[in-house]
FIBA-798432 format. One line per field, with one value per residue: chain; residue number from 1; residue in three letters; x, y, z of N, C-alpha, C in turn. Coordinates in Angstrom, 1 decimal, decimal comma, padded with zeros to 4 digits. Each point is the difference from the previous one (the first is absolute). Layout:
# residues N
mol: A|...;
seq: NUM|...;
type: ala|...;
npx: X|...;
npy: Y|...;
npz: Z|...;
capx: X|...;
capy: Y|...;
capz: Z|...;
cpx: X|...;
cpy: Y|...;
cpz: Z|...;
***
This chain:
# residues 81
mol: A|A|A|A|A|A|A|A|A|A|A|A|A|A|A|A|A|A|A|A|A|A|A|A|A|A|A|A|A|A|A|A|A|A|A|A|A|A|A|A|A|A|A|A|A|A|A|A|A|A|A|A|A|A|A|A|A|A|A|A|A|A|A|A|A|A|A|A|A|A|A|A|A|A|A|A|A|A|A|A|A;
seq: 1|2|3|4|5|6|7|8|9|10|11|12|13|14|15|16|17|18|19|20|21|22|23|24|25|26|27|28|29|30|31|32|33|34|35|36|37|38|39|40|41|42|43|44|45|46|47|48|49|50|51|52|53|54|55|56|57|58|59|60|61|62|63|64|65|66|67|68|69|70|71|72|73|74|75|76|77|78|79|80|81;
type: pro|lys|gln|ile|ala|asp|gln|leu|gln|asp|trp|leu|glu|ala|gly|ala|ala|asp|gly|phe|asn|leu|ile|phe|pro|leu|gln|pro|glu|asp|trp|val|asn|phe|ala|glu|gln|val|val|pro|glu|leu|gln|arg|arg|gly|val|phe|pro|thr|glu|tyr|ala|pro|gly|thr|leu|arg|asp|arg|phe|gly|leu|ala|arg|pro|ala|asn|arg|phe|ala|glu|gln|arg|ala|asn|gln|arg|ala|val|ser;
npx: 000,8|001,1|000,4|-001,3|-000,1|001,3|-000,3|-001,2|000,6|001,0|-000,9|-000,7|001,1|000,3|-001,3|000,4|-000,7|-001,4|000,1|-000,7|000,1|-000,5|000,7|-000,7|000,9|000,0|-001,3|-000,4|000,7|000,4|-001,3|-000,3|000,9|-000,3|-001,3|000,4|000,9|-000,4|-001,3|000,0|000,9|-000,8|-001,0|000,8|000,3|-001,3|000,1|-000,8|-001,1|-000,2|-000,4|-001,3|000,0|-001,0|-001,1|-000,8|000,4|-001,3|-000,1|001,0|-000,7|-000,8|-000,4|-000,9|-000,9|000,0|-001,0|-000,7|000,3|000,2|000,5|000,6|000,3|000,3|000,7|000,5|000,2|000,4|000,6|000,3|000,2;
npy: -001,2|000,0|-001,1|-000,5|000,3|-000,5|-000,9|-000,2|000,1|-000,7|-000,7|000,0|-000,2|-000,9|000,0|-001,3|000,2|000,1|-001,3|-001,1|-000,7|-000,7|-001,0|-000,9|-000,9|000,2|-000,2|000,4|-001,1|000,3|000,3|-001,1|-000,7|000,6|-000,1|-001,2|-000,1|000,3|000,1|-000,8|-000,7|000,1|-000,3|-000,9|-000,2|000,1|-001,1|-000,4|000,5|000,5|001,2|000,1|001,2|000,5|-000,7|000,2|-000,6|-000,1|-000,2|-000,9|-000,2|000,0|-001,2|000,6|-000,3|-000,9|000,5|-000,5|-000,6|-000,9|000,8|000,4|-001,3|-000,2|001,1|-000,3|-001,2|000,5|000,8|-001,1|-000,7;
npz: 000,0|000,7|-000,7|000,1|001,3|000,1|-000,9|000,6|001,2|-000,4|-000,6|001,1|000,8|-000,9|000,3|000,1|001,0|-000,2|-000,4|000,4|-001,1|000,9|-000,5|000,6|000,0|001,3|-000,3|001,2|000,0|-001,2|-000,3|000,6|-000,6|-001,2|000,3|000,4|-001,1|-001,3|000,0|001,1|-000,8|-001,1|000,8|000,5|-001,3|000,1|-000,7|001,0|-000,4|001,2|-000,6|-000,3|-000,6|000,8|-000,6|-001,0|-001,0|-000,2|001,4|-000,2|-001,1|001,0|-000,4|-000,7|000,9|-001,0|-000,7|000,9|-001,1|001,0|000,8|-001,0|-000,4|001,3|000,1|-001,2|000,4|001,1|-000,8|-000,8|001,1;
capx: -000,8|000,9|000,7|-001,0|-000,3|001,1|-000,1|-001,1|000,3|001,0|-000,6|-000,8|000,8|000,8|-000,9|-000,2|-001,4|-000,8|-000,9|000,4|-001,0|000,6|-000,6|000,6|-000,3|-000,8|-001,0|000,2|001,1|001,1|-000,6|000,0|001,4|000,4|-000,7|000,4|001,4|000,7|-000,7|000,4|001,3|-000,1|-000,7|001,0|000,9|-000,7|-000,2|-001,3|-000,9|-000,6|-001,4|-000,4|-001,0|-001,3|-000,6|000,1|000,8|-000,8|000,2|001,4|000,1|-001,0|-001,0|-001,4|-000,6|-001,0|-001,4|-000,3|-000,9|-001,2|-000,8|-000,6|-001,1|-001,0|-000,7|-000,8|-001,1|-001,0|-000,6|-000,9|-001,1;
capy: 001,2|001,2|000,2|000,5|001,4|000,8|000,2|000,9|001,3|000,6|000,5|001,2|001,2|000,5|000,6|-000,9|-000,5|000,6|-001,0|-001,3|-001,0|-001,3|-001,2|-001,1|-001,3|-000,8|000,9|001,2|-000,1|001,0|001,3|000,0|000,2|001,4|000,9|-000,2|000,1|001,1|001,2|000,6|000,5|001,2|000,9|000,5|000,9|001,2|000,1|-000,6|000,7|-000,8|000,3|000,9|001,0|-000,5|000,6|-000,8|000,6|001,1|001,0|000,5|000,8|001,1|-000,2|-000,1|-001,4|000,1|-000,4|-001,5|-000,2|-000,9|000,9|000,9|-000,7|-000,3|001,3|000,1|-001,0|000,5|001,2|-000,4|-000,8;
capz: 000,0|000,1|-001,3|-000,9|000,5|-000,4|-001,4|-000,3|000,5|-000,9|-001,2|000,4|000,3|-001,2|-000,9|-001,1|000,2|001,0|000,4|-000,6|-000,3|000,4|-000,4|000,8|-000,6|000,9|000,6|000,7|001,0|-000,2|000,4|001,5|000,5|-000,3|000,9|001,4|000,3|-000,7|000,2|001,3|-000,1|-000,7|000,9|001,0|-000,7|-000,4|-001,5|-000,3|001,0|001,1|000,0|-001,1|000,2|-000,3|-001,2|-001,2|-001,1|-000,5|000,9|000,0|-001,2|000,1|-001,0|000,5|-000,1|-001,1|000,4|-000,1|-001,1|000,4|000,8|-001,0|-000,7|000,9|000,1|-001,2|000,1|001,0|-000,5|-001,0|000,7;
cpx: 000,8|000,6|-001,0|-000,3|001,1|-000,1|-001,1|000,3|001,1|-000,7|-000,9|000,8|000,8|-001,0|-000,3|-001,4|-000,7|-001,1|000,4|-001,3|000,6|-000,8|000,8|-000,4|-001,0|-001,0|-001,0|001,3|001,0|-000,5|000,0|001,4|000,5|-000,6|000,4|001,4|000,7|-000,7|000,3|001,5|000,1|-000,6|001,0|001,0|-000,7|-000,3|-001,3|-001,0|-000,5|-001,5|-000,3|-000,9|-001,4|-000,5|000,2|000,9|-000,7|000,2|001,4|000,2|-001,0|-001,1|-001,4|-000,5|-001,1|-001,4|-000,1|-001,1|-001,2|-000,9|-000,8|-001,2|-001,2|-000,9|-000,9|-001,2|-001,1|-000,7|-001,1|-001,2|-001,1;
cpy: 001,3|000,3|000,6|001,4|000,9|000,4|001,0|001,4|000,7|000,5|001,2|001,2|000,5|000,6|-000,9|-000,6|000,8|-000,9|-001,3|-000,8|-001,4|-001,2|-001,1|-001,4|-000,9|001,0|-000,9|000,0|001,1|001,4|000,1|000,2|001,4|000,9|-000,2|000,2|001,3|001,3|000,6|000,6|001,4|001,1|000,5|001,0|001,3|000,1|-000,7|000,5|-001,0|000,2|000,9|001,0|-000,5|000,7|-000,9|000,7|001,2|001,2|000,7|000,9|001,2|-000,1|-000,1|-001,5|000,1|-000,5|-001,6|-000,2|-000,8|000,9|001,0|-000,7|-000,3|001,3|000,3|-000,9|000,5|001,2|-000,4|-000,8|000,8;
cpz: 000,0|-001,4|-001,0|000,3|-000,4|-001,5|-000,3|000,5|-000,9|-001,3|000,3|000,2|-001,2|-001,1|-001,2|000,1|000,9|000,5|-000,7|-000,3|000,3|-000,5|000,6|-000,7|000,9|000,6|000,8|000,9|-000,1|000,4|001,6|000,5|-000,2|001,0|001,4|000,3|-000,6|000,4|001,4|000,0|-000,7|000,8|001,1|-000,6|-000,4|-001,5|-000,4|001,1|001,0|000,1|-001,2|000,4|-000,3|-001,3|-001,2|-001,0|-000,5|000,9|-000,1|-001,2|000,0|-001,0|000,6|-000,2|-001,0|000,6|-000,1|-001,0|000,4|000,9|-000,9|-000,7|001,0|000,2|-001,2|000,0|001,0|-000,6|-001,0|000,6|000,4;
***
């Protein structure tokens, strides 16, 4: 785990990466191993978040919530009835 964390941290700090797409040959075992062994090491080093700000992606970009098309259909059906 420390060697993997070393390599990922080196790439991040060198500006060679800003994130990673991981593919493992054994699933879900390798995902569990990565989450339980490598992620905590990256968190200790401060290169992987330990928590996230609340809110949705839409909230983070300041986007308005679109109208619910099903609620609109229901309102139209009630108006016709």
